[in-house]
Backbone as XML, in Angstrom:
<?xml version="1.0"?>
<chain id="A" units="angstrom">
  <residue number="1" name="MET">
    <atom name="N" x="5.546" y="3.375" z="19.413"/>
    <atom name="CA" x="6.297" y="2.214" z="18.978"/>
    <atom name="C" x="7.407" y="2.676" z="18.039"/>
  </residue>
  <residue number="2" name="ALA">
    <atom name="N" x="8.608" y="2.196" z="18.271"/>
    <atom name="CA" x="9.752" y="2.576" z="17.446"/>
    <atom name="C" x="9.802" y="1.732" z="16.185"/>
  </residue>
  <residue number="3" name="PHE">
    <atom name="N" x="10.336" y="2.313" z="15.121"/>
    <atom name="CA" x="10.507" y="1.600" z="13.851"/>
    <atom name="C" x="11.723" y="0.706" z="13.973"/>
  </residue>
  <residue number="4" name="LYS">
    <atom name="N" x="11.570" y="-0.572" z="13.638"/>
    <atom name="CA" x="12.659" y="-1.534" z="13.710"/>
    <atom name="C" x="12.748" y="-2.282" z="12.384"/>
  </residue>
  <residue number="5" name="ILE">
    <atom name="N" x="13.941" y="-2.345" z="11.800"/>
    <atom name="CA" x="14.136" y="-3.028" z="10.522"/>
    <atom name="C" x="14.102" y="-4.537" z="10.759"/>
  </residue>
  <residue number="6" name="LYS">
    <atom name="N" x="13.227" y="-5.230" z="10.010"/>
    <atom name="CA" x="13.088" y="-6.683" z="10.108"/>
    <atom name="C" x="13.612" y="-7.332" z="8.830"/>
  </residue>
  <residue number="7" name="PRO">
    <atom name="N" x="13.884" y="-8.630" z="8.877"/>
    <atom name="CA" x="14.310" y="-9.332" z="7.652"/>
    <atom name="C" x="13.245" y="-9.255" z="6.562"/>
  </residue>
  <residue number="8" name="ASP">
    <atom name="N" x="13.659" y="-9.622" z="5.330"/>
    <atom name="CA" x="12.755" y="-9.590" z="4.173"/>
    <atom name="C" x="11.470" y="-10.361" z="4.408"/>
  </residue>
  <residue number="9" name="ARG">
    <atom name="N" x="10.432" y="-9.943" z="3.705"/>
    <atom name="CA" x="9.140" y="-10.624" z="3.744"/>
    <atom name="C" x="8.884" y="-11.255" z="2.379"/>
  </residue>
  <residue number="10" name="LYS">
    <atom name="N" x="7.885" y="-12.092" z="2.304"/>
    <atom name="CA" x="7.533" y="-12.757" z="1.047"/>
    <atom name="C" x="6.205" y="-12.215" z="0.533"/>
  </residue>
  <residue number="11" name="GLU">
    <atom name="N" x="5.657" y="-12.865" z="-0.513"/>
    <atom name="CA" x="4.396" y="-12.472" z="-1.141"/>
    <atom name="C" x="4.379" y="-10.999" z="-1.535"/>
  </residue>
  <residue number="12" name="THR">
    <atom name="N" x="4.937" y="-10.701" z="-2.685"/>
    <atom name="CA" x="5.017" y="-9.319" z="-3.135"/>
    <atom name="C" x="4.512" y="-9.155" z="-4.560"/>
  </residue>
  <residue number="13" name="ASP">
    <atom name="N" x="4.325" y="-7.912" z="-4.941"/>
    <atom name="CA" x="3.996" y="-7.524" z="-6.299"/>
    <atom name="C" x="4.940" y="-6.383" z="-6.641"/>
  </residue>
  <residue number="14" name="THR">
    <atom name="N" x="5.164" y="-6.121" z="-7.895"/>
    <atom name="CA" x="6.107" y="-5.091" z="-8.312"/>
    <atom name="C" x="5.408" y="-3.756" z="-8.549"/>
  </residue>
  <residue number="15" name="LYS">
    <atom name="N" x="5.984" y="-2.692" z="-7.984"/>
    <atom name="CA" x="5.560" y="-1.311" z="-8.213"/>
    <atom name="C" x="6.820" y="-0.501" z="-8.498"/>
  </residue>
  <residue number="16" name="THR">
    <atom name="N" x="6.703" y="0.460" z="-9.376"/>
    <atom name="CA" x="7.834" y="1.338" z="-9.669"/>
    <atom name="C" x="7.616" y="2.653" z="-8.936"/>
  </residue>
  <residue number="17" name="ILE">
    <atom name="N" x="8.641" y="3.098" z="-8.229"/>
    <atom name="CA" x="8.556" y="4.340" z="-7.470"/>
    <atom name="C" x="9.893" y="5.059" z="-7.560"/>
  </residue>
  <residue number="18" name="ARG">
    <atom name="N" x="9.848" y="6.377" z="-7.588"/>
    <atom name="CA" x="11.074" y="7.175" z="-7.668"/>
    <atom name="C" x="11.372" y="7.774" z="-6.293"/>
  </residue>
  <residue number="19" name="PHE">
    <atom name="N" x="12.633" y="7.741" z="-5.910"/>
    <atom name="CA" x="13.085" y="8.300" z="-4.639"/>
    <atom name="C" x="14.139" y="9.363" z="-4.902"/>
  </residue>
  <residue number="20" name="PRO">
    <atom name="N" x="14.168" y="10.399" z="-4.089"/>
    <atom name="CA" x="15.286" y="11.347" z="-4.173"/>
    <atom name="C" x="16.590" y="10.612" z="-3.822"/>
  </residue>
  <residue number="21" name="ILE">
    <atom name="N" x="17.655" y="10.937" z="-4.516"/>
    <atom name="CA" x="18.939" y="10.254" z="-4.313"/>
    <atom name="C" x="19.417" y="10.364" z="-2.878"/>
  </residue>
  <residue number="22" name="ASP">
    <atom name="N" x="19.240" y="11.527" z="-2.239"/>
    <atom name="CA" x="19.704" y="11.661" z="-0.854"/>
    <atom name="C" x="18.930" y="10.743" z="0.090"/>
  </residue>
  <residue number="23" name="LEU">
    <atom name="N" x="17.651" y="10.500" z="-0.175"/>
    <atom name="CA" x="16.859" y="9.586" z="0.639"/>
    <atom name="C" x="17.325" y="8.149" z="0.421"/>
  </residue>
  <residue number="24" name="ILE">
    <atom name="N" x="17.625" y="7.792" z="-0.814"/>
    <atom name="CA" x="18.160" y="6.455" z="-1.109"/>
    <atom name="C" x="19.441" y="6.230" z="-0.326"/>
  </residue>
  <residue number="25" name="ASN">
    <atom name="N" x="20.318" y="7.208" z="-0.338"/>
    <atom name="CA" x="21.591" y="7.085" z="0.378"/>
    <atom name="C" x="21.377" y="6.902" z="1.880"/>
  </residue>
  <residue number="26" name="GLU">
    <atom name="N" x="20.446" y="7.647" z="2.459"/>
    <atom name="CA" x="20.160" y="7.521" z="3.893"/>
    <atom name="C" x="19.599" y="6.144" z="4.227"/>
  </residue>
  <residue number="27" name="ILE">
    <atom name="N" x="18.701" y="5.654" z="3.396"/>
    <atom name="CA" x="18.119" y="4.328" z="3.621"/>
    <atom name="C" x="19.197" y="3.257" z="3.509"/>
  </residue>
  <residue number="28" name="GLU">
    <atom name="N" x="20.028" y="3.349" z="2.495"/>
    <atom name="CA" x="21.092" y="2.359" z="2.323"/>
    <atom name="C" x="22.057" y="2.370" z="3.502"/>
  </residue>
  <residue number="29" name="LYS">
    <atom name="N" x="22.358" y="3.538" z="4.060"/>
    <atom name="CA" x="23.208" y="3.615" z="5.261"/>
    <atom name="C" x="22.532" y="2.925" z="6.437"/>
  </residue>
  <residue number="30" name="ALA">
    <atom name="N" x="21.229" y="3.116" z="6.589"/>
    <atom name="CA" x="20.489" y="2.496" z="7.694"/>
    <atom name="C" x="20.473" y="0.976" z="7.563"/>
  </residue>
  <residue number="31" name="LEU">
    <atom name="N" x="20.594" y="0.458" z="6.358"/>
    <atom name="CA" x="20.526" y="-0.977" z="6.120"/>
    <atom name="C" x="21.860" y="-1.700" z="6.267"/>
  </residue>
  <residue number="32" name="VAL">
    <atom name="N" x="22.947" y="-0.957" z="6.399"/>
    <atom name="CA" x="24.264" y="-1.592" z="6.524"/>
    <atom name="C" x="24.268" y="-2.499" z="7.756"/>
  </residue>
  <residue number="33" name="GLY">
    <atom name="N" x="24.636" y="-3.754" z="7.542"/>
    <atom name="CA" x="24.720" y="-4.715" z="8.632"/>
    <atom name="C" x="23.385" y="-5.307" z="9.048"/>
  </residue>
  <residue number="34" name="LYS">
    <atom name="N" x="22.313" y="-4.921" z="8.370"/>
    <atom name="CA" x="20.983" y="-5.454" z="8.676"/>
    <atom name="C" x="20.651" y="-6.534" z="7.655"/>
  </residue>
  <residue number="35" name="ASN">
    <atom name="N" x="19.830" y="-7.471" z="8.035"/>
    <atom name="CA" x="19.414" y="-8.535" z="7.125"/>
    <atom name="C" x="18.109" y="-8.121" z="6.448"/>
  </residue>
  <residue number="36" name="ALA">
    <atom name="N" x="18.154" y="-7.025" z="5.691"/>
    <atom name="CA" x="16.954" y="-6.511" z="5.030"/>
    <atom name="C" x="17.353" y="-5.807" z="3.735"/>
  </residue>
  <residue number="37" name="THR">
    <atom name="N" x="16.452" y="-5.859" z="2.769"/>
    <atom name="CA" x="16.682" y="-5.194" z="1.494"/>
    <atom name="C" x="16.062" y="-3.793" z="1.518"/>
  </residue>
  <residue number="38" name="PHE">
    <atom name="N" x="16.378" y="-3.032" z="0.510"/>
    <atom name="CA" x="15.792" y="-1.707" z="0.348"/>
    <atom name="C" x="14.274" y="-1.814" z="0.288"/>
  </residue>
  <residue number="39" name="SER">
    <atom name="N" x="13.788" y="-2.778" z="-0.499"/>
    <atom name="CA" x="12.338" y="-2.958" z="-0.622"/>
    <atom name="C" x="11.697" y="-3.311" z="0.717"/>
  </residue>
  <residue number="40" name="ALA">
    <atom name="N" x="12.331" y="-4.184" z="1.477"/>
    <atom name="CA" x="11.792" y="-4.559" z="2.784"/>
    <atom name="C" x="11.701" y="-3.335" z="3.692"/>
  </residue>
  <residue number="41" name="PHE">
    <atom name="N" x="12.714" y="-2.484" z="3.647"/>
    <atom name="CA" x="12.708" y="-1.267" z="4.458"/>
    <atom name="C" x="11.540" y="-0.368" z="4.065"/>
  </residue>
  <residue number="42" name="VAL">
    <atom name="N" x="11.350" y="-0.178" z="2.770"/>
    <atom name="CA" x="10.275" y="0.698" z="2.283"/>
    <atom name="C" x="8.904" y="0.140" z="2.684"/>
  </residue>
  <residue number="43" name="ILE">
    <atom name="N" x="8.727" y="-1.164" z="2.548"/>
    <atom name="CA" x="7.456" y="-1.787" z="2.938"/>
    <atom name="C" x="7.194" y="-1.568" z="4.422"/>
  </residue>
  <residue number="44" name="GLN">
    <atom name="N" x="8.198" y="-1.825" z="5.240"/>
    <atom name="CA" x="8.042" y="-1.661" z="6.685"/>
    <atom name="C" x="7.798" y="-0.203" z="7.060"/>
  </residue>
  <residue number="45" name="ALA">
    <atom name="N" x="8.463" y="0.717" z="6.389"/>
    <atom name="CA" x="8.270" y="2.139" z="6.674"/>
    <atom name="C" x="6.845" y="2.569" z="6.310"/>
  </residue>
  <residue number="46" name="CYS">
    <atom name="N" x="6.334" y="2.055" z="5.206"/>
    <atom name="CA" x="4.949" y="2.370" z="4.812"/>
    <atom name="C" x="3.957" y="1.799" z="5.800"/>
  </residue>
  <residue number="47" name="GLU">
    <atom name="N" x="4.166" y="0.550" z="6.232"/>
    <atom name="CA" x="3.280" y="-0.068" z="7.225"/>
    <atom name="C" x="3.296" y="0.728" z="8.526"/>
  </residue>
  <residue number="48" name="TYR">
    <atom name="N" x="4.475" y="1.137" z="8.945"/>
    <atom name="CA" x="4.629" y="1.935" z="10.166"/>
    <atom name="C" x="3.881" y="3.261" z="10.036"/>
  </residue>
  <residue number="49" name="ALA">
    <atom name="N" x="4.038" y="3.912" z="8.899"/>
    <atom name="CA" x="3.363" y="5.197" z="8.672"/>
    <atom name="C" x="1.847" y="5.028" z="8.679"/>
  </residue>
  <residue number="50" name="LEU">
    <atom name="N" x="1.350" y="4.016" z="8.011"/>
    <atom name="CA" x="-0.089" y="3.781" z="7.973"/>
    <atom name="C" x="-0.646" y="3.478" z="9.357"/>
  </residue>
  <residue number="51" name="LYS">
    <atom name="N" x="0.054" y="2.653" z="10.110"/>
    <atom name="CA" x="-0.406" y="2.299" z="11.456"/>
    <atom name="C" x="-0.452" y="3.540" z="12.344"/>
  </residue>
  <residue number="52" name="ASN">
    <atom name="N" x="0.568" y="4.370" z="12.250"/>
    <atom name="CA" x="0.619" y="5.560" z="13.095"/>
    <atom name="C" x="-0.352" y="6.640" z="12.635"/>
  </residue>
  <residue number="53" name="MET">
    <atom name="N" x="-0.681" y="6.663" z="11.349"/>
    <atom name="CA" x="-1.711" y="7.583" z="10.873"/>
    <atom name="C" x="-3.052" y="7.191" z="11.478"/>
  </residue>
  <residue number="54" name="GLU">
    <atom name="N" x="-3.324" y="5.880" z="11.527"/>
    <atom name="CA" x="-4.569" y="5.388" z="12.092"/>
    <atom name="C" x="-4.676" y="5.759" z="13.566"/>
  </residue>
  <residue number="55" name="VAL">
    <atom name="N" x="-3.588" y="5.649" z="14.300"/>
    <atom name="CA" x="-3.573" y="5.998" z="15.722"/>
    <atom name="C" x="-3.863" y="7.485" z="15.888"/>
  </residue>
  <residue number="56" name="GLU">
    <atom name="N" x="-3.227" y="8.315" z="15.082"/>
    <atom name="CA" x="-3.446" y="9.763" z="15.161"/>
    <atom name="C" x="-4.880" y="10.122" z="14.804"/>
  </residue>
  <residue number="57" name="GLU">
    <atom name="N" x="-5.432" y="9.464" z="13.772"/>
    <atom name="CA" x="-6.813" y="9.744" z="13.370"/>
    <atom name="C" x="-7.787" y="9.332" z="14.470"/>
  </residue>
  <residue number="58" name="LYS">
    <atom name="N" x="-7.538" y="8.222" z="15.142"/>
    <atom name="CA" x="-8.378" y="7.770" z="16.239"/>
    <atom name="C" x="-8.326" y="8.753" z="17.398"/>
  </residue>
  <residue number="59" name="LYS">
    <atom name="N" x="-7.137" y="9.305" z="17.665"/>
    <atom name="CA" x="-6.986" y="10.288" z="18.743"/>
    <atom name="C" x="-7.824" y="11.532" z="18.439"/>
  </residue>
  <residue number="60" name="LYS">
    <atom name="N" x="-7.840" y="11.957" z="17.168"/>
    <atom name="CA" x="-8.604" y="13.138" z="16.770"/>
    <atom name="C" x="-10.093" y="12.896" z="16.922"/>
  </residue>
  <residue number="61" name="VAL">
    <atom name="N" x="-10.557" y="11.706" z="16.543"/>
    <atom name="CA" x="-11.976" y="11.367" z="16.630"/>
    <atom name="C" x="-12.421" y="11.298" z="18.089"/>
  </residue>
  <residue number="62" name="ASN">
    <atom name="N" x="-11.572" y="10.780" z="18.957"/>
    <atom name="CA" x="-11.911" y="10.632" z="20.371"/>
    <atom name="C" x="-11.755" y="11.922" z="21.172"/>
  </residue>
  <residue number="63" name="SER">
    <atom name="N" x="-11.203" y="12.951" z="20.565"/>
    <atom name="CA" x="-10.994" y="14.217" z="21.280"/>
    <atom name="C" x="-12.249" y="15.056" z="21.321"/>
  </residue>
</chain>
């Protein structure tokens, strides 16, 4: 499944996290013209990573 940027989501809590400046710049470039915030992108990227980790772990268990 490909990663696709979606509009902002609701129901959030605040966390402080530090990003390398070059990664911030890349994310901001990816968001140009999209209806999504930096935070929405990070949330979606984390969800995508977690989902794909689960798929990989299941593949290892079934092997």
